[in-house]
C-alpha positions, 0 to 999 in steps of 0.5 A, a space after each residue: 170170265 174176261 177181264 174188264 178193260 179200261 180204255 176211255 182216257 178219263 176212266 183210265 186216269 180215274 182208276 190210276 188215280 185211285 191206285 195213286 198212279 198216273 199214266 205219265 209216271 208209268 210211261 216215263 218209267 218204261 221209257 227210262 228202262 227202254 233207253 237203258 236197254 237201247 244203250 246196250 251193245 252186241 258186246 253185252 251178254 245176251 240176257 243183259 238187255 232184258 235185265 237192264 230194262 227190268 232193273 232201270 224200269 224198276 228203279 225209275 218207278 221207285 224214284 218217280 213214285 217216292 214223292 207220292 208216298 211209295 217206297 222200295 221193297 226188296 223183301 226176300 229179293 222180290 223187287 217192288 215199289 210199295 204204297 203201304 197206305 193203299 196196301 198195294 205194290 208194283 212189280 215189273 214183269 215182261 208180258 206176252 204179245 197180248 199185253 197192252 191189247 185193249 181187246 177184252 177177249 185177249 188174255 195177256 200172260 206174263 212172258 215167263 214162269 213166275 217163282 214162288 214169291 211172285 205166286 205167293 204175292 198174287 195169291 196174297 193180294 187175291 185173299 186180302 181183297 176177297 176179305 173186303 169183297 174187292 176180289 175183282 180189283 186184282 190179278 187173280 190167278 197164276 196158270 198151271 205153267 206158272 205165268 200170271 194169266 187172269 186179270 179182273 181189271 186191265 188198264 192197257 197203256 198206249 204203245 211205246 215204240 221200242 228204242 224211243 231214245 235211239 229212234 229205232 222202231 223195232 225191238 232189239 235183236 235177240 242173241 243169235 239172230 241174224 242182222 241185215 245191215 245195208 252197206 253202201 259206198 259213200 258218194 265222192 265229195 264234190 270239189 
């Protein structure tokens, strides 16, 4: 069964409010992570861009949500920001090309295989919400390949261009990828 996709601005704002969130906080956290990633250079190790984006986005979420009653939680090395009053937590993960699509027939997955702690958290969420007849409120499945793959409700945010801080509109290069850098002579100075 396809996920329910919330796209109408008021519907999105209402649902995020129910979760103790705003689109502005989520977007600002993502932009913060992207700015940190954009500051990386070719001299950084190949995986550093992704780790930097993840770490700075997680940190920004924690800092932006702390005044709203959220707290960091690193139990078992699993970095989340948690709202104990609401009984929910957020973890930053990379998604595949379907992430952000408002098309209800698209089923986004996490980009990479998830470990046992993440899978246990997803299963725990589903079990807890099932007890309260709220099973349709949560990601509910991890596929055989270990990627989060089923969603009861999705809230795609408007796209945020890569490198917003640096003005680039293309994703950062992948290690080993050839780059085409145009080089031209500077025109002679006029006297």
